[in-house]
C-alpha positions as CSV (number, residue, x, y, z in Angstrom):
1,X,-26.4,67.6,17.4
2,X,-23.5,69.5,18.7
3,X,-20.2,68.3,17.2
4,X,-17.6,67.1,19.7
5,X,-14.3,68.9,19.2
6,X,-11.4,66.4,19.2
7,X,-8.7,68.9,18.2
8,X,-5.5,68.2,20.1
9,X,-6.5,64.8,21.4
10,X,-4.3,61.8,20.9
11,X,-5.4,58.4,19.7
12,X,-2.7,55.9,19.5
13,X,0.0,57.5,17.4
14,X,-2.3,60.1,16.0
15,X,-2.7,63.7,17.2
16,X,-5.7,65.5,15.8
17,X,-5.0,68.8,14.0
18,X,-8.2,70.0,12.6
19,X,-11.7,69.2,11.2
20,X,-11.6,68.9,7.4
21,X,-15.3,68.2,6.7
22,X,-17.7,65.3,6.6
23,X,-17.9,62.1,4.6
24,X,-21.1,60.9,2.7
25,X,-22.3,59.3,6.0
26,X,-22.0,62.7,7.7
27,X,-19.2,61.5,9.9
28,X,-16.6,64.2,10.8
29,X,-13.2,63.8,9.2
30,X,-10.1,64.9,11.1
31,X,-6.7,65.6,9.8
32,X,-4.2,63.9,12.1
33,X,-0.5,64.0,12.6
34,X,1.2,60.6,13.1
35,X,4.2,60.2,15.4
36,X,6.2,59.1,12.3
37,X,5.5,62.6,10.7
38,X,2.9,61.6,8.2
39,X,-0.6,63.2,8.1
40,X,-3.7,61.3,7.5
41,X,-7.5,62.0,7.4
42,X,-9.5,59.7,9.7
43,X,-13.2,59.5,10.5
44,X,-14.3,60.4,13.9
45,X,-15.8,57.0,14.7
46,X,-12.6,55.1,13.6
47,X,-10.5,57.3,16.0
48,X,-12.8,56.9,19.0
49,X,-13.3,53.2,18.6
50,X,-9.6,52.6,18.1
51,X,-9.9,51.2,14.6
52,X,-7.3,53.6,13.3
53,X,-4.2,54.4,15.5
54,X,-1.6,55.4,13.0
55,X,-1.1,56.4,9.4
56,X,-0.5,52.8,8.7
57,X,3.1,52.6,10.0
58,X,2.0,50.7,13.1
59,X,0.6,47.8,11.1
60,X,3.7,47.7,8.9
61,X,5.9,47.5,11.9
62,X,3.9,44.7,13.4
63,X,3.9,42.8,10.1
64,X,7.7,43.4,9.8
65,X,8.2,42.0,13.4
66,X,6.1,39.0,12.5
67,X,8.1,38.4,9.3
68,X,11.4,38.7,11.2
69,X,10.7,35.8,13.5
70,X,12.5,32.6,12.6
71,X,9.8,29.9,12.7
72,X,12.1,27.0,11.6
73,X,11.2,23.7,13.4
74,X,8.3,25.3,15.2
75,X,4.9,23.5,15.1
76,X,1.6,25.1,14.3
77,X,-1.3,22.6,14.5
78,X,-0.3,19.7,12.3
79,X,2.4,21.7,10.5
80,X,6.2,21.7,11.3
81,X,8.1,24.6,9.7
82,X,11.0,23.4,7.5
83,X,12.4,26.5,5.8
84,X,11.9,30.1,4.6
85,X,11.1,30.0,0.9
86,X,10.9,33.8,0.2
87,X,8.3,36.5,0.2
88,X,5.0,36.8,-1.5
89,X,3.0,40.0,-1.2
90,X,5.4,41.3,1.4
91,X,4.9,38.3,3.6
92,X,7.5,35.6,4.5
93,X,6.4,32.2,3.2
94,X,7.4,29.1,5.1
95,X,7.6,25.6,3.7
96,X,6.0,23.2,6.1
97,X,5.5,19.5,6.5
98,X,2.1,18.3,7.6
99,X,1.7,15.3,9.9
100,X,0.1,13.4,7.0
101,X,3.4,13.8,5.1
102,X,2.3,16.5,2.6
103,X,4.4,19.7,2.0
104,X,2.7,23.0,1.9
105,X,3.8,26.7,1.8
106,X,2.2,29.0,4.3
107,X,2.7,32.7,5.2
108,X,3.9,33.8,8.6
109,X,0.7,35.5,9.7
110,X,-1.5,32.5,8.7
111,X,0.7,30.2,10.8
112,X,0.9,32.5,13.8
113,X,-2.7,33.4,13.8
114,X,-3.8,29.8,13.6
115,X,-5.6,30.4,10.3
116,X,-3.7,27.5,8.7
117,X,-3.0,24.4,10.8
118,X,-2.6,21.7,8.2
119,X,-2.2,21.0,4.5
120,X,-6.0,20.7,4.3
121,X,-6.2,17.2,5.7
122,X,-7.6,18.4,9.1
123,X,-10.7,19.9,7.4
124,X,-11.2,16.8,5.3
125,X,-11.0,14.6,8.4
126,X,-13.4,16.7,10.3
127,X,-15.8,16.7,7.4
128,X,-15.6,12.9,7.2
129,X,-16.5,12.7,10.9
130,X,-19.5,15.0,10.6
131,X,-20.8,13.2,7.5
132,X,-20.5,9.8,9.2
133,X,-23.8,10.7,11.0
134,X,-25.3,7.8,12.9
135,X,-22.5,5.5,11.7
136,X,-19.9,7.6,13.6
137,X,-18.1,5.4,16.1
138,X,-18.9,8.1,18.7
139,X,-22.6,7.9,18.2
140,X,-24.4,6.1,21.0
141,X,-25.7,2.9,19.5
142,X,-23.5,3.2,16.4
143,X,-21.8,0.1,15.1
144,X,-18.8,1.5,13.3
145,X,-15.6,1.1,15.5
146,X,-13.0,3.8,15.9
147,X,-10.5,2.0,13.7
148,X,-12.9,2.3,10.7
149,X,-13.0,6.1,11.2
150,X,-9.2,6.3,11.4
151,X,-8.8,4.0,8.3
152,X,-10.8,6.4,6.3
153,X,-8.9,9.5,7.3
154,X,-6.4,11.3,5.2
155,X,-3.4,10.4,7.3
156,X,-4.1,6.7,7.1
157,X,-4.3,6.9,3.3
158,X,-0.9,8.7,3.3
159,X,0.5,5.9,5.6
160,X,-0.7,3.2,3.2
161,X,0.9,4.9,0.2
162,X,4.2,5.2,2.1
163,X,4.1,1.5,2.7
164,X,3.6,0.8,-1.0
165,X,6.5,3.1,-1.9
166,X,8.8,1.5,0.8
167,X,8.2,-2.0,-0.7
168,X,8.3,-0.8,-4.3
169,X,4.6,-1.7,-4.8
170,X,5.6,-5.3,-4.4
171,X,4.0,-8.1,-2.2
172,X,6.8,-9.0,0.2
173,X,5.5,-12.6,0.4
174,X,5.0,-13.7,-3.2
175,X,6.7,-10.9,-5.2
176,X,3.6,-9.8,-7.1
177,X,4.2,-6.3,-8.2
178,X,1.8,-3.4,-9.0
179,X,-1.8,-3.6,-9.7
180,X,-4.8,-2.3,-7.7
181,X,-5.0,-5.3,-5.4
182,X,-2.2,-4.4,-3.0
183,X,-2.9,-4.0,0.7
184,X,-0.9,-2.4,3.5
185,X,-0.8,-4.8,6.4
186,X,0.0,-3.8,10.0
187,X,2.7,-6.1,11.5
188,X,1.6,-5.0,15.0
189,X,-2.1,-4.9,14.8
190,X,-3.9,-1.6,14.5
191,X,-6.3,-2.5,17.2
192,X,-3.5,-3.5,19.6
193,X,-1.9,-0.1,19.2
194,X,-5.2,1.7,19.8
195,X,-5.7,-0.3,23.0
196,X,-2.1,0.0,24.1
197,X,-2.1,3.8,23.8
198,X,-5.7,4.1,25.1
199,X,-6.8,6.0,21.9
200,X,-10.4,6.9,21.9
201,X,-10.7,9.8,19.4
202,X,-9.4,10.6,15.9
203,X,-7.4,13.5,17.2
204,X,-5.6,11.2,19.7
205,X,-4.9,8.7,16.9
206,X,-3.4,11.4,14.7
207,X,-1.0,12.4,17.4
208,X,0.1,8.7,18.1
209,X,3.4,8.2,16.1
210,X,3.2,4.4,16.6
211,X,0.1,4.2,14.4
212,X,2.0,5.9,11.5
213,X,5.3,4.0,11.9
214,X,6.2,3.0,8.3
215,X,8.4,0.1,9.7
216,X,5.2,-1.4,11.1
217,X,3.7,-2.0,7.7
218,X,4.3,-4.4,4.8
219,X,2.8,-4.6,1.3
220,X,0.8,-7.8,0.6
221,X,-1.3,-8.8,-2.4
222,X,-5.0,-9.7,-1.8
223,X,-4.3,-13.4,-1.7
224,X,-1.3,-13.2,0.6
225,X,-3.1,-10.8,2.9
226,X,-6.0,-13.2,3.2
227,X,-3.6,-16.0,3.8
228,X,-1.9,-14.0,6.5
229,X,-5.1,-13.4,8.3
230,X,-6.1,-17.1,8.0
231,X,-2.8,-18.0,9.6
232,X,-3.3,-15.5,12.4
233,X,-6.9,-16.6,13.0
234,X,-5.6,-20.2,13.3
235,X,-3.4,-18.9,16.1
236,X,-6.5,-17.3,17.6
237,X,-5.1,-13.8,16.7
238,X,-7.8,-11.8,14.9
239,X,-7.6,-8.4,13.3
240,X,-10.0,-7.0,10.7
241,X,-8.5,-6.4,7.2
């Protein structure tokens, strides 16, 4: 097969100088001069397909530009950027707060490319939905309501823990403190908020700040929680515990 002479052609920032042989796959290797002054040897296929367009300086400049951007207060998926916490492997690392409340450090490129969009809770929530199978609230004929799916997601667990911390792990009715029998009770019913905001999916629920308002929750022991629901039931106000 006749070899195509690429001498003098320009690909990106590279100008081809001469043929310097073949690699083990019999691809022609070309010595190229980059616009920055460096020379580099590049395979014919990488040049023609656009895989290599510089000696490496182009990628460094793009990475540098990415790292220069101030991402403070910007939101990427579930993450809000808080501050620059330095560099790691030449990349700027940003401290972010997830919607679930967790703090996580993420590099600029992972944020801007969309590779990282949460502290990991999004993946867990999606896995939980997939594994719910024919018990998924969205399954036709399924019996599990949406609020059950939400109550088992990562953000709900984080909200419940925040309520316990707010009340110092103490029942606000009887003063019982600690133990594994504490419940986080919604003052304004969970189901009422779902209906009020017309929430029909887990993603919509995660975006609804009213569901995660810590001031809308109180800590109750098992006995007081049951008593509270008996009281509400007597008033014809019913909400699952």
